DSSP file (Angstrom, degrees, kcal/mol; ACC not computed):
  #  RESIDUE AA STRUCTURE BP1 BP2  ACC     N-H-->O    O-->H-N    N-H-->O    O-->H-N    TCO  KAPPA ALPHA  PHI   PSI    X-CA   Y-CA   Z-CA
    1    1 A X              0   0    0      0, 0.0     2,-0.2     0, 0.0    24,-0.1   0.000 360.0 360.0 360.0 135.0  125.5   91.5  108.9
    2    2 A X        -     0   0    0     22,-0.4    24,-3.2     1,-0.0     2,-0.4  -0.563 360.0-134.1 -78.9 138.9  126.9   94.0  106.3
    3    3 A X  E     -a   26   0A   0     -2,-0.2     2,-0.4    22,-0.2    24,-0.2  -0.754  20.6-172.9 -95.9 140.1  127.4   97.6  107.4
    4    4 A X  E     -a   27   0A   0     22,-2.5    24,-2.4    -2,-0.4     2,-0.5  -0.998  12.4-151.6-131.7 134.4  126.3  100.5  105.3
    5    5 A X  E     -a   28   0A   0     -2,-0.4     2,-0.6    22,-0.2    24,-0.2  -0.933   9.3-154.1-106.4 126.8  126.9  104.2  105.9
    6    6 A X  E     +a   29   0A   0     22,-3.2    24,-3.0    -2,-0.5     7,-0.0  -0.894  14.5 178.4-102.2 117.7  124.3  106.6  104.5
    7    7 A X        +     0   0    0     -2,-0.6    25,-2.3    22,-0.2    26,-0.4   0.418  43.6 107.9-102.1   0.4  125.9  110.0  103.8
    8    8 A X  S    S-     0   0    0     23,-0.2    22,-0.1    24,-0.1    23,-0.1  -0.422  70.9-109.6 -78.2 156.4  122.8  111.8  102.3
    9    9 A X    >>  -     0   0    0      1,-0.1     4,-1.6    22,-0.1     3,-0.5  -0.253  50.3 -54.6 -78.0 168.7  121.1  114.5  104.3
   10   10 A X  T 34 S+     0   0    0      1,-0.3    25,-0.4     2,-0.3    -1,-0.1  -0.534 113.3  33.3 -74.8 150.4  117.6  114.3  105.9
   11   11 A X  T 3> S+     0   0    0     -2,-0.2     4,-1.2    -3,-0.1    -1,-0.3  -0.999 126.1  45.5 -86.8  -5.3  114.9  113.6  105.0
   12   12 A X  H <> S+     0   0    0     -3,-0.5     4,-2.4     1,-0.2    -2,-0.3   0.828 103.7  63.7 -67.5 -32.0  116.3  111.2  102.5
   13   13 A X  H  X S+     0   0    0     -4,-1.6     4,-2.7     1,-0.2     5,-0.2   0.924 101.6  49.8 -60.2 -45.3  118.8  109.6  104.9
   14   14 A X  H  > S+     0   0    0      1,-0.2     4,-2.3     2,-0.2    -1,-0.2   0.909 111.8  47.6 -60.4 -43.1  116.0  108.2  107.2
   15   15 A X  H  X S+     0   0    0     -4,-1.2     4,-2.1     2,-0.2    -1,-0.2   0.898 112.7  49.3 -66.0 -39.7  114.1  106.7  104.3
   16   16 A X  H  X S+     0   0    0     -4,-2.4     4,-2.5     2,-0.2    -2,-0.2   0.912 110.9  49.7 -66.1 -42.5  117.3  105.1  102.8
   17   17 A X  H  X S+     0   0    0     -4,-2.7     4,-2.7     2,-0.2     5,-0.2   0.915 109.3  52.2 -62.2 -43.2  118.3  103.7  106.2
   18   18 A X  H  X S+     0   0    0     -4,-2.3     4,-2.1    -5,-0.2    -1,-0.2   0.930 111.7  45.8 -59.9 -45.8  114.8  102.2  106.7
   19   19 A X  H  X S+     0   0    0     -4,-2.1     4,-1.1     1,-0.2    -1,-0.2   0.904 113.0  50.6 -63.7 -40.6  115.0  100.5  103.2
   20   20 A X  H  <>S+     0   0    0     -4,-2.5     5,-2.3     1,-0.2     3,-0.3   0.911 110.0  49.2 -64.2 -42.2  118.5   99.2  103.9
   21   21 A X  H ><5S+     0   0    0     -4,-2.7     3,-1.8     1,-0.2    -1,-0.2   0.878 106.7  55.3 -66.8 -37.1  117.5   97.7  107.3
   22   22 A X  H 3<5S+     0   0    0     -4,-2.1    -1,-0.2     1,-0.3    -2,-0.2   0.781 105.4  55.2 -63.7 -24.7  114.5   96.0  105.7
   23   23 A X  T 3<5S-     0   0    0     -4,-1.1    -1,-0.3    -3,-0.3    -2,-0.2   0.370 127.8-100.7 -89.2   5.1  117.0   94.4  103.3
   24   24 A X  T < 5S+     0   0    0     -3,-1.8   -22,-0.4     1,-0.3     2,-0.3   0.663  77.9 134.9  89.2  16.4  119.0   93.1  106.2
   25   25 A X      < -     0   0    0     -5,-2.3     2,-1.1    -6,-0.1    -1,-0.3  -0.719  60.1-126.0 -99.6 150.5  121.8   95.7  106.3
   26   26 A X  E     -a    3   0A   0    -24,-3.2   -22,-2.5    -2,-0.3     2,-0.4  -0.782  41.7-172.5 -91.4  92.1  123.2   97.4  109.4
   27   27 A X  E     -a    4   0A   0     -2,-1.1     2,-0.4   -10,-0.2   -22,-0.2  -0.725  11.7-176.4 -98.0 136.6  122.7  101.0  108.1
   28   28 A X  E     -a    5   0A   0    -24,-2.4   -22,-3.2    -2,-0.4     2,-0.5  -0.984  22.6-127.7-129.9 140.7  124.0  104.1  109.9
   29   29 A X  E     +a    6   0A   0     -2,-0.4   -22,-0.2   -24,-0.2     2,-0.1  -0.772  33.1 160.5 -91.2 127.9  123.4  107.8  109.0
   30   30 A X        -     0   0    0    -24,-3.0   -21,-0.1    -2,-0.5    -1,-0.1  -0.611  26.2-160.4-138.0  73.5  126.5  110.0  108.7
   31   31 A X        -     0   0    0      1,-0.1   -23,-0.2    -2,-0.1   -24,-0.1  -0.296  13.6-152.3 -63.2 138.1  125.2  112.9  106.7
   32   32 A X  S    S-     0   0    0    -25,-2.3     2,-0.3     1,-0.1    -1,-0.1   0.704  76.2  -2.4 -79.8 -21.3  127.9  115.0  105.0
   33   33 A X        -     0   0    0    -26,-0.4     2,-0.4     2,-0.0    -1,-0.1  -0.961  67.8-117.4-159.1 170.4  125.7  118.2  105.0
   34   34 A X        -     0   0    0     -2,-0.3     2,-0.5   -25,-0.1   -25,-0.0  -0.927  28.3-119.9-118.3 145.3  122.3  119.5  106.0
   35   35 A X        +     0   0    0    -25,-0.4     2,-0.3    -2,-0.4   -25,-0.0  -0.725  39.2 167.3 -85.8 127.0  119.8  121.0  103.6
   36   36 A X        -     0   0    0     -2,-0.5     2,-0.1    25,-0.0    25,-0.1  -0.999  35.6-114.9-138.2 140.4  118.9  124.6  104.4
   37   37 A X        -     0   0    0     -2,-0.3     2,-0.3    23,-0.1    25,-0.1  -0.461  30.5-162.4 -70.0 147.0  117.0  127.2  102.3
   38   38 A X        -     0   0    0     23,-0.3     2,-0.0    -2,-0.1    -1,-0.0  -0.950  28.6 -96.0-126.0 150.3  119.0  130.2  101.2
   39   39 A X        +     0   0    0     -2,-0.3     2,-0.3    24,-0.0    24,-0.0  -0.367  54.4 159.0 -64.2 143.2  117.6  133.6  100.0
   40   40 A X        -     0   0    0     22,-0.1     2,-0.4    -2,-0.0    25,-0.1  -0.984  36.2-123.9-158.8 161.2  117.4  133.8   96.2
   41   41 A X        -     0   0    0     -2,-0.3     2,-0.4    24,-0.0    -2,-0.0  -0.915  31.5-115.1-111.1 137.9  115.6  135.8   93.4
   42   42 A X        -     0   0    0     -2,-0.4     3,-0.1     1,-0.1    24,-0.0  -0.567  34.8-131.5 -70.5 124.2  113.6  134.1   90.7
   43   43 A X        -     0   0    0     -2,-0.4     2,-0.4     1,-0.1     5,-0.1  -0.290  37.4 -78.2 -72.0 164.3  115.3  134.7   87.4
   44   44 A X    >   -     0   0    0      1,-0.2     3,-1.9     2,-0.1     4,-0.2  -0.491  38.1-147.5 -63.6 117.3  113.4  135.9   84.4
   45   45 A X  G >  S+     0   0    0     -2,-0.4     3,-1.7     1,-0.3    -1,-0.2   0.759  92.8  69.7 -61.4 -25.4  111.6  132.7   83.1
   46   46 A X  G 3  S+     0   0    0      1,-0.3    -1,-0.3     3,-0.0    -2,-0.1   0.689  90.3  63.0 -66.9 -16.9  111.8  134.0   79.5
   47   47 A X  G <  S+     0   0    0     -3,-1.9     2,-0.3     2,-0.0    -1,-0.3   0.494 101.6  59.2 -85.5  -2.8  115.6  133.4   79.6
   48   48 A X    <   -     0   0    0     -3,-1.7     3,-0.1    -4,-0.2     0, 0.0  -0.924  57.8-157.2-130.8 151.3  115.2  129.7   80.1
   49   49 A X  S    S-     0   0    0     -2,-0.3     2,-0.3     1,-0.2    -1,-0.1   0.609  78.7 -12.3 -95.8 -17.1  113.6  126.8   78.2
   50   50 A X        -     0   0    0      2,-0.0     2,-0.4    -5,-0.0    -1,-0.2  -0.965  59.4-112.5-167.8 179.2  113.2  124.5   81.2
   51   51 A X        -     0   0    0     -2,-0.3     2,-0.6    -3,-0.1    -3,-0.0  -0.991  23.1-167.9-132.3 121.1  114.0  123.7   84.8
   52   52 A X        -     0   0    0     -2,-0.4     2,-0.5     2,-0.0    -2,-0.0  -0.951   4.8-171.9-114.7 117.2  116.1  120.7   85.7
   53   53 A X        -     0   0    0     -2,-0.6     3,-0.1     1,-0.1    -2,-0.0  -0.921  12.7-171.2-108.9 131.2  116.1  119.7   89.4
   54   54 A X  S    S+     0   0    0     -2,-0.5     2,-0.3     1,-0.2    -1,-0.1   0.400  73.7  34.7-100.5   1.7  118.5  117.1   90.6
   55   55 A X    >>  -     0   0    0      1,-0.1     3,-1.3     0, 0.0     4,-0.5  -0.985  68.7-133.0-154.1 142.3  117.0  116.8   94.1
   56   56 A X  H >> S+     0   0    0     -2,-0.3     4,-2.3     1,-0.3     3,-0.7   0.733 104.2  74.6 -64.4 -20.4  113.6  117.0   95.7
   57   57 A X  H 3> S+     0   0    0      1,-0.2     4,-2.4     2,-0.2    -1,-0.3   0.790  83.9  64.8 -63.5 -26.9  115.3  119.3   98.2
   58   58 A X  H <4 S+     0   0    0     -3,-1.3    -1,-0.2     2,-0.2     4,-0.2   0.890 108.8  39.3 -62.1 -37.7  115.4  122.0   95.6
   59   59 A X  H X< S+     0   0    0     -3,-0.7     3,-0.8    -4,-0.5     4,-0.4   0.900 114.1  53.4 -77.5 -42.8  111.6  122.1   95.7
   60   60 A X  H 3< S+     0   0    0     -4,-2.3     3,-0.3     1,-0.2    -2,-0.2   0.878 121.3  31.5 -58.4 -38.2  111.4  121.6   99.5
   61   61 A X  T 3< S+     0   0    0     -4,-2.4   -23,-0.3     1,-0.2    -1,-0.2   0.290  89.1 100.8-105.6   8.6  113.7  124.6  100.1
   62   62 A X    X   -     0   0    0     -3,-0.8     3,-0.8    -4,-0.2     4,-0.2   0.720  63.4-174.1 -69.0 -20.8  112.8  126.7   97.1
   63   63 A X  T >>  -     0   0    0     -4,-0.4     3,-1.6    -3,-0.3     4,-0.6  -0.187  55.3 -17.2  64.7-152.2  110.6  128.9   99.3
   64   64 A X  H >> S+     0   0    0      1,-0.3     3,-0.7     2,-0.2     4,-0.6   0.761 127.4  71.0 -62.4 -26.4  108.3  131.6   97.9
   65   65 A X  H <4 S+     0   0    0     -3,-0.8    -1,-0.3     1,-0.2    -2,-0.2   0.774 106.1  36.9 -63.0 -25.4  110.3  131.7   94.7
   66   66 A X  H X> S+     0   0    0     -3,-1.6     4,-1.5    -4,-0.2     3,-0.7   0.474  88.6  95.0-105.0  -3.5  108.9  128.3   93.7
   67   67 A X  H <X S+     0   0    0     -3,-0.7     4,-1.1    -4,-0.6     3,-0.2   0.886  83.7  54.1 -56.6 -39.8  105.3  128.7   95.0
   68   68 A X  H 3X S+     0   0    0     -4,-0.6     4,-0.8     1,-0.2    -1,-0.3   0.831 103.3  57.2 -66.2 -29.8  104.0  129.9   91.7
   69   69 A X  H X4 S+     0   0    0     -3,-0.7     3,-0.7     1,-0.2     4,-0.5   0.883 102.1  55.0 -66.2 -37.0  105.4  126.7   90.0
   70   70 A X  H 3< S+     0   0    0     -4,-1.5     4,-0.3     1,-0.2     3,-0.3   0.820 107.3  51.3 -64.5 -29.1  103.4  124.5   92.3
   71   71 A X  H >X S+     0   0    0     -4,-1.1     4,-1.3     1,-0.2     3,-0.8   0.677  86.7  87.9 -81.1 -17.9  100.2  126.3   91.3
   72   72 A X  G X< S+     0   0    0     -4,-0.8     3,-0.7    -3,-0.7    19,-0.3   0.877  83.4  51.3 -54.9 -47.8  100.8  125.9   87.5
   73   73 A X  G 34 S+     0   0    0     -4,-0.5    19,-1.7    -3,-0.3    -1,-0.2   0.831 118.5  38.0 -61.4 -29.3   99.2  122.5   87.0
   74   74 A X  G <4 S+     0   0    0     -3,-0.8    -1,-0.2    -4,-0.3    -2,-0.2   0.519  88.5 112.4-100.5  -6.4   95.9  123.6   88.7
   75   75 A X    <<  -     0   0    0     -4,-1.3    16,-2.1    -3,-0.7     2,-0.3  -0.302  53.5-148.8 -67.4 154.8   95.7  127.2   87.5
   76   76 A X  E     -BC  90 146B   0     70,-2.8    70,-2.3    14,-0.2     2,-0.4  -0.933  10.2-165.6-126.3 147.9   92.8  128.0   85.1
   77   77 A X  E     -BC  89 145B   0     12,-2.5    12,-2.4    -2,-0.3     2,-0.5  -0.993   8.4-158.4-132.7 140.9   92.5  130.5   82.3
   78   78 A X  E     -BC  88 144B   0     66,-2.2    66,-1.8    -2,-0.4     2,-0.5  -0.980  15.4-152.1-113.6 132.9   89.5  131.9   80.5
   79   79 A X  E     -BC  87 143B   0      8,-2.9     7,-3.5    -2,-0.5     8,-1.4  -0.920  14.1-172.2-111.2 123.5   90.2  133.4   77.0
   80   80 A X  E     -BC  85 142B   0     62,-3.0    62,-2.1    -2,-0.5     2,-0.5  -0.892  15.9-160.1-117.7 143.5   87.9  136.1   75.7
   81   81 A X  E >  S-BC  84 141B   0      3,-2.4     3,-2.3    -2,-0.4    60,-0.2  -0.985  85.4 -22.1-119.3 118.3   87.7  137.8   72.3
   82   82 A X  T 3  S-     0   0    0     58,-3.4    59,-0.1    -2,-0.5    -1,-0.1   0.856 129.8 -49.7  49.1  39.8   85.9  141.1   72.4
   83   83 A X  T 3  S+     0   0    0     57,-0.4     2,-0.5     1,-0.2    -1,-0.3   0.341 113.3 118.2  87.4  -7.1   84.2  140.0   75.6
   84   84 A X  E <  S-B   81   0B   0     -3,-2.3    -3,-2.4     1,-0.0     2,-0.3  -0.827  70.5-118.4 -97.3 127.1   83.0  136.6   74.3
   85   85 A X  E     +B   80   0B   0     -2,-0.5    -5,-0.3    -5,-0.2     3,-0.1  -0.471  37.4 171.8 -63.3 123.1   84.4  133.5   76.0
   86   86 A X  E     -     0   0B   0     -7,-3.5     2,-0.3     1,-0.4    -6,-0.2   0.743  57.6 -15.4-104.3 -33.2   86.3  131.6   73.4
   87   87 A X  E     -B   79   0B   0     -8,-1.4    -8,-2.9    43,-0.0    -1,-0.4  -0.987  49.2-141.2-166.6 159.4   88.0  128.8   75.4
   88   88 A X  E     +B   78   0B   0     -2,-0.3     2,-0.3   -10,-0.2   -10,-0.2  -0.949  25.5 174.3-125.1 149.5   88.9  127.6   78.9
   89   89 A X  E     -B   77   0B   0    -12,-2.4   -12,-2.5    -2,-0.3     2,-0.3  -0.965  18.8-145.8-150.4 167.9   92.1  125.9   79.9
   90   90 A X  E >   -B   76   0B   0     39,-0.7     3,-1.7    -2,-0.3     4,-0.3  -0.930  30.9-116.1-132.4 155.8   94.2  124.5   82.8
   91   91 A X  G >> S+     0   0    0    -16,-2.1     3,-1.7    -2,-0.3     4,-1.2   0.846 113.2  66.3 -58.7 -34.0   97.9  124.3   83.5
   92   92 A X  G 34 S+     0   0    0    -19,-1.7     4,-0.4   -17,-0.3    -1,-0.3   0.657  80.1  80.9 -65.8 -13.8   97.6  120.5   83.4
   93   93 A X  G <4 S+     0   0    0     -3,-1.7    -1,-0.3     1,-0.2    -2,-0.2   0.823 116.9  11.4 -60.3 -29.1   96.7  120.8   79.7
   94   94 A X  T <4 S+     0   0    0     -3,-1.7     7,-0.3    -4,-0.3    -2,-0.2   0.419 126.9  60.3-125.2  -0.9  100.4  121.1   79.1
   95   95 A X     <  +     0   0    0     -4,-1.2    -2,-0.1     1,-0.1    -3,-0.1  -0.055  53.7 124.2-120.2  32.9  102.0  120.2   82.4
   96   96 A X  S    S-     0   0    0     -4,-0.4     2,-0.3     1,-0.2    -1,-0.1   0.735  92.1 -27.2 -66.1 -18.7  100.8  116.7   83.1
   97   97 A X  S >  S-     0   0    0     -3,-0.2     3,-1.6    -5,-0.0     4,-0.4  -0.920  75.3 -85.5 177.6 165.8  104.5  115.7   83.5
   98   98 A X  T 3  S+     0   0    0     -2,-0.3     4,-0.2     1,-0.3     3,-0.1   0.741 126.7  33.9 -62.7 -22.8  107.9  116.8   82.3
   99   99 A X  T 3> S+     0   0    0      1,-0.1     4,-2.8     2,-0.1    -1,-0.3   0.266  85.0 106.6-113.2  11.9  107.6  114.8   79.1
  100  100 A X  H <> S+     0   0    0     -3,-1.6     4,-2.6     1,-0.2     5,-0.2   0.879  80.2  49.5 -63.5 -38.7  103.9  115.0   78.4
  101  101 A X  H  > S+     0   0    0     -4,-0.4     4,-2.5    -7,-0.3     5,-0.2   0.939 113.7  45.8 -65.1 -45.3  104.2  117.5   75.5
  102  102 A X  H  > S+     0   0    0      1,-0.2     4,-2.6     2,-0.2    -2,-0.2   0.930 114.1  48.9 -62.9 -45.0  106.9  115.3   73.8
  103  103 A X  H  X S+     0   0    0     -4,-2.8     4,-2.5     2,-0.2    -1,-0.2   0.925 112.1  48.9 -59.6 -45.8  104.9  112.1   74.4
  104  104 A X  H  X S+     0   0    0     -4,-2.6     4,-2.2    -5,-0.2    -2,-0.2   0.940 114.0  44.1 -61.9 -49.4  101.7  113.7   73.0
  105  105 A X  H  X S+     0   0    0     -4,-2.5     4,-2.5     1,-0.2    -1,-0.2   0.910 113.3  51.9 -63.4 -42.3  103.4  115.1   69.8
  106  106 A X  H  X S+     0   0    0     -4,-2.6     4,-1.8    -5,-0.2    -1,-0.2   0.916 110.5  48.0 -60.7 -43.9  105.3  111.8   69.2
  107  107 A X  H  X S+     0   0    0     -4,-2.5     4,-1.0    -5,-0.2    -1,-0.2   0.885 111.3  50.6 -65.8 -39.1  102.1  109.8   69.5
  108  108 A X  H >< S+     0   0    0     -4,-2.2     3,-0.6     1,-0.2     4,-0.5   0.930 111.2  47.9 -63.0 -44.2  100.2  112.1   67.1
  109  109 A X  H >< S+     0   0    0     -4,-2.5     3,-0.7     1,-0.2    -1,-0.2   0.804 102.6  62.4 -69.9 -28.3  103.0  111.9   64.5
  110  110 A X  H 3< S+     0   0    0     -4,-1.8    -1,-0.2     1,-0.2    -2,-0.2   0.834 109.9  41.5 -62.4 -31.1  103.1  108.1   64.8
  111  111 A X  T << S+     0   0    0     -4,-1.0     2,-0.7    -3,-0.6    -1,-0.2   0.482  96.5  93.6 -92.8  -4.6   99.5  108.0   63.5
  112  112 A X    <   -     0   0    0     -3,-0.7     3,-0.4    -4,-0.5    -1,-0.0  -0.809  49.7-174.4 -98.6 110.1  100.1  110.7   60.9
  113  113 A X  S    S+     0   0    0     -2,-0.7    -1,-0.1     1,-0.2    -4,-0.0   0.637  82.5  56.7 -77.4 -13.5  100.9  109.3   57.4
  114  114 A X  S    S+     0   0    0      1,-0.1     2,-0.4     2,-0.1    -1,-0.2   0.681 104.2  51.9 -91.3 -19.1  101.5  112.8   56.0
  115  115 A X  S    S-     0   0    0     -3,-0.4    -3,-0.1    -6,-0.2    -1,-0.1  -0.946  80.9-121.6-124.7 140.2  104.2  114.1   58.4
  116  116 A X        -     0   0    0     -2,-0.4     3,-0.1     1,-0.1    -6,-0.1  -0.320  38.0 -96.6 -72.7 159.2  107.4  112.4   59.5
  117  117 A X        -     0   0    0      1,-0.2    -1,-0.1    -7,-0.1   -11,-0.1  -0.202  58.0 -72.2 -65.2 166.6  108.2  111.6   63.2
  118  118 A X        -     0   0    0    -12,-0.1     2,-0.2   -13,-0.1    -1,-0.2  -0.345  50.3-148.2 -60.4 139.1  110.2  114.0   65.2
  119  119 A X    >   -     0   0    0      1,-0.1     3,-2.3    -3,-0.1    -1,-0.1  -0.657  39.5 -68.8-102.2 165.1  113.9  114.1   64.4
  120  120 A X  T 3  S+     0   0    0      1,-0.3    -1,-0.1    -2,-0.2     3,-0.1  -0.281 123.4  16.5 -54.1 131.5  116.7  114.8   66.8
  121  121 A X  T 3  S+     0   0    0      1,-0.2     2,-0.4    -3,-0.1    -1,-0.3   0.337  98.7 118.2  88.0  -6.9  116.6  118.4   67.9
  122  122 A X    <   +     0   0    0     -3,-2.3    -1,-0.2     2,-0.0     2,-0.2  -0.801  23.7 139.2 -98.3 132.8  113.0  119.1   66.7
  123  123 A X        -     0   0    0     -2,-0.4     2,-0.5    -3,-0.1   -21,-0.1  -0.776  22.1-172.4-166.5 127.9  110.2  120.0   69.0
  124  124 A X        +     0   0    0     -2,-0.2     2,-0.4   -22,-0.0    -2,-0.0  -0.987  13.4 164.4-124.0 122.5  107.4  122.5   68.6
  125  125 A X        -     0   0    0     -2,-0.5    -2,-0.0     1,-0.1   -23,-0.0  -0.998  30.8-150.1-136.6 133.2  105.1  123.4   71.4
  126  126 A X        -     0   0    0     -2,-0.4     3,-0.1     2,-0.1    -1,-0.1   0.795  26.7-141.8 -73.0 -26.3  102.8  126.4   71.6
  127  127 A X        +     0   0    0      1,-0.3     2,-0.3     2,-0.0   -33,-0.1   0.739  51.8 140.2  71.9  22.1  103.0  126.6   75.4
  128  128 A X        -     0   0    0      2,-0.1    -1,-0.3     1,-0.1    -2,-0.1  -0.719  52.0-152.7-101.4 150.3   99.3  127.5   75.6
  129  129 A X  S    S+     0   0    0     -2,-0.3   -39,-0.7    -3,-0.1     2,-0.2   0.651  86.5  40.5 -88.5 -18.7   96.8  126.4   78.1
  130  130 A X  S    S-     0   0    0    -41,-0.2    -2,-0.1     1,-0.1   -41,-0.1  -0.584 107.7 -70.4-115.2 179.2   93.9  126.8   75.6
  131  131 A X        -     0   0    0     -2,-0.2     2,-0.8   -43,-0.2    -1,-0.1  -0.427  50.8-112.5 -65.3 149.2   93.6  126.1   71.9
  132  132 A X        -     0   0    0     -4,-0.1     2,-0.3    -2,-0.1    -1,-0.1  -0.799  44.4-167.1 -84.3 112.3   95.6  128.5   69.7
  133  133 A X        -     0   0    0     -2,-0.8     2,-0.1     1,-0.1    -3,-0.0  -0.717  22.8-103.3-105.7 151.0   92.9  130.4   67.9
  134  134 A X        -     0   0    0     -2,-0.3     2,-0.3     1,-0.0    -1,-0.1  -0.418  36.1-152.9 -70.3 147.5   93.2  132.7   64.9
  135  135 A X        -     0   0    0     -2,-0.1     2,-0.3     4,-0.0    -1,-0.0  -0.844   4.4-154.6-119.8 158.0   93.1  136.5   65.5
  136  136 A X    >   -     0   0    0     -2,-0.3     3,-1.8    21,-0.0    21,-0.3  -0.934  33.4 -88.5-130.1 154.0   92.0  139.4   63.3
  137  137 A X  T 3  S+     0   0    0     -2,-0.3    21,-0.2     1,-0.2     3,-0.1  -0.326 112.7  27.6 -57.6 139.2   92.9  143.1   63.2
  138  138 A X  T 3  S+     0   0    0     19,-4.2    -1,-0.2     1,-0.3     2,-0.2   0.242  91.3 124.1  92.0 -12.9   90.8  145.1   65.6
  139  139 A X    <   -     0   0    0     -3,-1.8    18,-2.8    18,-0.1     2,-0.5  -0.508  50.0-148.3 -81.3 149.6   90.1  142.3   68.0
  140  140 A X  E     - D   0 156B   0     16,-0.2   -58,-3.4    -2,-0.2     2,-0.4  -0.983  12.6-165.2-117.4 122.2   90.8  142.6   71.7
  141  141 A X  E     +CD  81 155B   0     14,-3.1    14,-3.2    -2,-0.5     2,-0.3  -0.896  11.1 177.0-108.6 134.1   91.8  139.4   73.5
  142  142 A X  E     -CD  80 154B   0    -62,-2.1   -62,-3.0    -2,-0.4     2,-0.3  -0.914  14.9-148.3-133.6 159.7   91.8  139.1   77.3
  143  143 A X  E     -C   79   0B   0     10,-2.0     2,-0.4    -2,-0.3   -64,-0.2  -0.944   3.0-157.8-126.7 151.4   92.4  136.5   79.9
  144  144 A X  E     -C   78   0B   0    -66,-1.8   -66,-2.2    -2,-0.3     2,-0.4  -0.999  19.5-159.4-124.0 127.0   91.0  135.8   83.4
  145  145 A X  E     -C   77   0B   0     -2,-0.4     2,-0.3   -68,-0.2   -68,-0.2  -0.837  10.9-177.3-111.5 144.4   93.2  133.7   85.6
  146  146 A X  E     +C   76   0B   0    -70,-2.3   -70,-2.8    -2,-0.4     3,-0.1  -0.989  64.4  26.5-135.1 146.1   92.3  131.7   88.7
  147  147 A X  S    S+     0   0    0     -2,-0.3     2,-0.3   -72,-0.2   -73,-0.1   0.567 104.9  76.5  84.8   8.5   94.5  129.7   91.1
  148  148 A X  S    S-     0   0    0      2,-0.2     2,-2.1   -72,-0.1    -1,-0.1  -0.990  83.8-117.3-150.6 144.7   97.7  131.6   90.4
  149  149 A X  S    S+     0   0    0     -2,-0.3     2,-0.3    -3,-0.1   -81,-0.1  -0.383  76.2 109.4 -83.9  62.5   99.0  134.9   91.6
  150  150 A X        -     0   0    0     -2,-2.1     2,-0.2   -82,-0.0    -5,-0.2  -0.968  66.2-119.7-133.6 150.0   99.2  136.5   88.2
  151  151 A X        -     0   0    0     -2,-0.3    -7,-0.1     1,-0.1     2,-0.0  -0.581  30.9-114.9 -83.3 150.6   97.1  139.2   86.5
  152  152 A X        -     0   0    0     -2,-0.2     2,-0.3    -7,-0.1    -8,-0.1  -0.271  32.5-129.8 -71.9 172.1   95.3  138.5   83.3
  153  153 A X        -     0   0    0     -2,-0.0   -10,-2.0     2,-0.0     2,-0.4  -0.821  10.4-152.0-123.7 164.6   96.3  140.3   80.1
  154  154 A X  E     -D  142   0B   0     -2,-0.3     2,-0.4   -12,-0.2   -12,-0.2  -0.989  13.8-176.4-137.2 127.7   94.6  142.3   77.4
  155  155 A X  E     -D  141   0B   0    -14,-3.2   -14,-3.1    -2,-0.4     2,-0.5  -0.988  10.4-161.0-127.0 132.4   95.9  142.5   73.8
  156  156 A X  E     -D  140   0B   0     -2,-0.4     2,-0.5   -16,-0.3   -16,-0.2  -0.963  16.3-142.7-111.8 126.2   94.4  144.5   71.0
  157  157 A X              0   0    0    -18,-2.8   -19,-4.2    -2,-0.5   -18,-0.1  -0.754 360.0 360.0 -92.2 128.0   95.5  143.5   67.5
  158  158 A X              0   0    0     -2,-0.5   -21,-0.2   -21,-0.2    -1,-0.1   0.416 360.0 360.0 -91.5 360.0   96.1  146.3   65.0
């Protein structure tokens, strides 16, 4: 029987050993380190275009700083113009997966005979949970949010 040493930390080491043993290998755990949460401050999201995680442990140990990210797909917004409900949206409208926006735009452009497909480096996404609606001077637009610990906003257009 072939011996395998698994050096990854838990909880991944146990799962890897189990798979290796089912494959007929003599697997042993010798983790090089242990995963522990450390204190950190959430940076200003406006300074970044995305979040790239190379391990599920980043999410497991992210603590309170990442709690709001977990709520994003399920949060809901109501968009009002001068007190009239204009649209409703959910985080999942744009967060179905990390590539959902790119996939959606690419598929639309494949069917569009008037516009070329995306070229390298091109991507336009509104980042909105609702439809992007036209605004007029004098209007006041407000939001009501549910399912996320954020306040709604109010904007008056001059």
